[in-house]
C-alpha positions as CSV (number, residue, x, y, z in Angstrom):
1,M,-133.6,86.2,97.2
2,I,-134.9,83.9,94.8
3,E,-136.6,81.0,96.5
4,R,-135.6,77.4,96.0
5,R,-138.5,74.9,94.6
6,R,-139.0,71.3,95.2
7,Q,-141.4,70.8,92.2
8,K,-140.1,68.5,89.1
9,E,-140.6,71.3,86.7
10,M,-138.4,74.4,85.5
11,N,-139.8,78.0,86.0
12,I,-137.6,80.3,83.7
13,V,-137.0,83.7,83.2
14,V,-135.4,85.2,80.1
15,C,-133.7,88.6,80.2
16,I,-134.0,90.4,76.8
17,K,-132.9,93.5,75.4
18,Q,-134.4,95.6,72.4
19,V,-131.6,97.1,70.6
20,P,-131.4,99.3,67.4
21,D,-130.7,97.4,64.1
22,T,-126.9,97.0,64.2
23,T,-126.7,97.8,60.8
24,E,-128.4,101.4,60.8
25,V,-126.7,102.4,64.4
26,R,-125.8,106.4,64.2
27,V,-124.1,108.1,67.0
28,N,-124.8,111.8,68.1
29,P,-121.2,113.3,67.9
30,E,-122.3,115.8,70.6
31,T,-123.9,113.5,73.5
32,N,-121.9,110.4,72.4
33,T,-125.3,108.4,72.6
34,L,-126.7,106.3,69.7
35,I,-129.6,108.0,67.7
36,R,-132.6,105.7,67.8
37,E,-135.3,108.0,66.6
38,G,-136.0,106.7,63.0
39,V,-134.2,103.4,63.6
40,D,-135.7,100.2,63.7
41,S,-135.5,98.2,66.7
42,I,-135.0,94.5,67.1
43,V,-134.8,91.6,69.8
44,N,-130.9,91.6,70.6
45,P,-129.9,88.5,68.5
46,F,-128.2,86.6,71.5
47,D,-131.5,86.9,73.5
48,T,-133.5,85.2,70.5
49,Y,-131.3,81.9,71.2
50,A,-132.0,82.4,75.2
51,I,-135.7,82.3,74.3
52,E,-135.6,79.3,72.4
53,E,-133.8,77.5,74.9
54,A,-136.1,78.2,77.5
55,V,-139.0,77.1,75.6
56,R,-137.3,74.0,74.8
57,L,-136.5,73.2,78.4
58,R,-140.4,74.0,79.5
59,D,-141.7,72.0,76.8
60,K,-139.3,69.0,78.5
61,F,-139.9,69.4,82.1
62,G,-142.6,71.4,82.4
63,G,-143.1,75.0,84.0
64,K,-143.3,78.5,82.7
65,V,-141.3,80.6,80.6
66,T,-141.4,84.7,81.8
67,V,-139.3,87.0,79.4
68,M,-138.7,90.0,81.1
69,T,-137.1,93.4,79.7
70,M,-135.8,96.6,80.9
71,G,-136.6,99.8,78.6
72,P,-138.9,102.6,77.5
73,P,-142.8,101.7,76.4
74,Q,-142.0,100.5,73.0
75,A,-139.8,97.7,74.3
76,E,-143.1,95.9,74.7
77,A,-142.7,94.9,71.1
78,A,-139.6,92.8,72.1
79,L,-141.5,90.9,74.5
80,R,-144.5,90.4,72.2
81,Q,-142.1,88.7,69.9
82,A,-141.0,86.6,72.7
83,L,-144.6,85.8,73.3
84,S,-145.3,84.7,69.8
85,V,-142.6,82.1,69.7
86,G,-143.4,80.4,72.9
87,A,-143.0,82.3,76.2
88,D,-145.6,82.3,78.5
89,S,-146.2,85.8,80.3
90,A,-144.0,89.0,79.9
91,I,-142.9,91.9,82.1
92,L,-141.7,95.0,81.0
93,V,-139.6,96.9,83.7
94,S,-140.2,100.7,82.7
95,D,-139.5,103.9,84.4
96,R,-137.8,107.3,83.6
97,A,-136.1,107.0,87.0
98,F,-134.1,104.1,85.0
99,A,-132.9,106.0,81.9
100,G,-129.3,106.4,81.5
101,S,-128.5,103.4,83.9
102,D,-125.0,101.4,83.4
103,T,-124.4,97.9,83.0
104,W,-124.6,97.6,87.3
105,S,-127.5,99.4,87.6
106,T,-129.2,97.5,85.0
107,S,-128.4,94.3,86.5
108,L,-129.4,95.5,89.9
109,I,-132.9,96.4,88.5
110,L,-133.3,93.3,86.5
111,S,-132.3,91.3,90.1
112,K,-134.9,93.1,91.9
113,A,-137.2,92.5,89.6
114,L,-136.5,88.6,89.6
115,E,-136.7,88.7,93.7
116,K,-140.6,90.0,93.2
117,I,-141.1,87.0,90.8
118,K,-139.6,84.6,93.7
119,E,-139.9,81.3,92.2
120,V,-137.2,80.8,89.6
121,D,-135.4,77.8,88.7
122,L,-133.2,79.1,86.0
123,V,-132.2,82.5,84.5
124,I,-131.0,82.9,80.7
125,C,-129.8,85.8,79.1
126,G,-127.7,86.2,75.6
127,K,-124.2,86.1,76.1
128,Q,-124.4,89.8,75.3
129,A,-125.9,92.8,73.8
130,S,-125.3,93.9,70.3
131,D,-125.4,97.4,70.9
132,G,-123.2,97.6,74.2
133,D,-121.2,94.2,73.7
134,T,-120.1,94.3,77.4
135,A,-121.4,90.7,78.6
136,Q,-121.7,92.1,81.9
137,V,-125.5,92.3,82.8
138,G,-126.0,88.7,82.8
139,P,-123.1,88.2,85.5
140,G,-124.2,91.2,87.1
141,I,-127.5,89.6,87.8
142,A,-125.9,86.6,89.1
143,T,-123.9,88.7,91.4
144,H,-126.5,90.7,92.8
145,L,-128.6,87.5,93.4
146,N,-125.8,85.7,94.7
147,L,-126.7,82.8,92.3
148,P,-124.3,80.4,90.8
149,Q,-123.6,81.2,87.0
150,A,-122.0,79.7,83.6
151,T,-121.3,82.1,81.0
152,Y,-120.7,81.1,77.3
153,V,-123.1,78.0,77.4
154,R,-123.4,76.2,73.8
155,R,-125.3,73.3,75.4
156,I,-127.2,72.1,78.1
157,D,-126.3,68.6,78.7
158,T,-128.0,67.2,81.5
159,V,-131.1,68.7,84.1
160,H,-131.5,66.8,87.4
161,L,-134.9,68.0,88.9
162,D,-135.2,65.0,91.1
163,S,-131.8,65.5,93.2
164,S,-131.5,67.6,96.2
165,P,-130.4,70.1,95.6
166,K,-131.3,70.4,91.8
167,I,-128.5,70.3,89.2
168,I,-128.1,71.5,85.5
169,V,-124.9,70.4,83.6
170,V,-123.6,72.7,80.6
171,E,-120.9,72.9,78.0
172,R,-119.5,76.4,78.2
173,L,-117.1,77.8,75.5
174,V,-113.6,79.0,76.9
175,E,-110.3,79.8,74.6
176,E,-109.2,76.1,74.5
177,G,-112.5,74.8,73.5
178,Y,-114.9,73.9,75.9
179,E,-115.4,72.8,79.4
180,M,-118.5,70.8,81.3
181,V,-119.7,72.6,84.5
182,E,-122.5,71.6,86.9
183,V,-124.3,74.3,88.6
184,Q,-126.7,74.2,91.4
185,L,-130.1,75.5,90.7
186,P,-131.3,78.2,91.2
187,A,-128.8,79.6,88.7
188,L,-128.2,82.1,85.7
189,I,-126.6,81.1,82.3
190,T,-125.6,83.2,79.3
191,V,-125.9,81.3,76.2
192,V,-124.1,81.8,72.8
193,K,-125.7,81.1,69.1
194,E,-124.3,77.5,68.9
195,I,-127.1,76.4,71.3
196,N,-129.9,75.9,69.2
197,E,-131.5,77.2,66.2
198,P,-134.5,79.8,66.9
199,R,-138.1,79.0,65.8
200,M,-139.9,81.3,63.8
201,P,-143.3,82.5,65.3
202,S,-146.6,80.7,63.8
203,L,-149.7,82.4,63.3
204,R,-151.4,81.3,66.4
205,G,-148.3,82.6,68.1
206,K,-148.6,86.2,66.5
207,M,-152.3,86.1,67.3
208,K,-151.6,85.1,71.2
209,A,-148.9,87.5,71.6
210,R,-150.8,90.5,70.1
211,S,-153.8,90.3,72.4
212,A,-151.6,88.9,75.4
213,E,-151.1,91.1,79.0
214,I,-147.9,92.8,79.6
215,V,-147.1,93.2,83.1
216,V,-145.7,96.7,83.6
217,W,-143.3,97.4,86.9
218,K,-142.0,100.7,87.7
219,N,-139.4,101.6,90.2
220,S,-142.5,102.3,93.0
221,D,-143.0,98.2,92.7
222,L,-139.2,97.3,92.7
223,E,-138.5,100.0,95.5
224,I,-135.0,100.8,94.6
225,K,-133.1,104.0,96.1
226,E,-132.7,106.3,93.6
227,N,-129.0,106.8,93.9
228,E,-128.7,103.4,92.7
229,I,-130.5,103.7,89.3
230,G,-130.3,105.7,86.5
231,L,-127.3,108.1,85.7
232,E,-126.5,109.2,89.6
233,G,-126.4,105.1,90.4
234,S,-124.2,104.6,87.5
235,P,-120.5,104.1,88.6
236,T,-119.7,104.3,84.8
237,Q,-120.2,106.8,82.6
238,V,-119.7,106.9,78.7
239,V,-117.2,109.4,77.7
240,K,-117.3,108.9,74.0
241,I,-118.7,106.6,71.2
242,F,-117.3,106.6,67.8
243,T,-117.5,104.5,64.7
244,P,-113.8,103.3,63.7
245,P,-112.3,104.3,60.6
246,K,-112.6,102.0,57.7
247,K,-109.3,100.0,57.1
248,E,-107.1,101.3,54.3
249,G,-105.8,98.8,51.8
250,G,-102.5,97.0,52.7
251,K,-99.3,96.9,50.9
252,V,-98.4,94.2,48.4
253,F,-94.8,93.2,48.3
254,Q,-94.3,91.6,45.1
255,G,-90.7,89.8,43.5
256,E,-88.8,87.2,44.6
257,P,-89.8,85.6,48.2
258,E,-86.3,86.8,49.7
259,D,-86.3,90.1,48.1
260,A,-90.1,90.5,49.4
261,V,-89.3,89.8,52.9
262,N,-86.2,92.0,52.8
263,E,-88.6,94.8,51.8
264,L,-91.1,93.9,54.3
265,V,-88.5,93.8,57.4
266,K,-87.2,97.4,56.2
267,E,-91.0,98.7,56.2
268,I,-91.4,97.4,59.5
269,K,-88.0,99.1,61.1
270,D,-89.0,102.4,59.4
271,I,-92.5,102.4,61.4
272,L,-90.6,101.2,64.6
């Protein structure tokens, strides 16, 4: 369980993901998996907003920003990008045993890593990953850790670190507009792109990130049962991934409005 802290500062962990550049995604028709070989990888776009918001909070209240990702060794590049824009430290959770983990198993693994960090006030995630679009990992982490959560956050209104317990007030998007939510810290939030404008890395930031040490945790560090991770520990399986067919051009009804409407109604009846 994440420990509660009394200090008037914020220790923040940002969970990010390295994803294929969405403009170049290809699917293996036999295995129904994404073809990643030869495809450029980027930091999940929504996660860049999470990193930016964490750095802004750290600059305002003090504390530390740790960025963490689960993935293969090459995911280190995503962590260094986060370090170049202001994150203080980085953790790579990487083990062959994690391969094939679904969103439930992934959120469990990340929650165990967060427990190992212990002193965390706020966990920030992008609302979803561009390669899966499930928006399940952030809420899954909160559920595993029994943390209060607020999803689709577009603005952090206020943070009360001198109250007991600590409180954060956020605006979150809902279908009808937005709602204000008060959440007790420690907590988890997922953010949308309306929350800020991510900064570009400075030359000094790039140099610092290049030489920074990346902490690597394997399953031997987290001690998760093998039947709870990877394909074996995933209650869901991907049956098929495919590219939707391109939409064909629509039909244009011309002539007088009354005639066009009658022709449209006839067309719909024929389809039904």
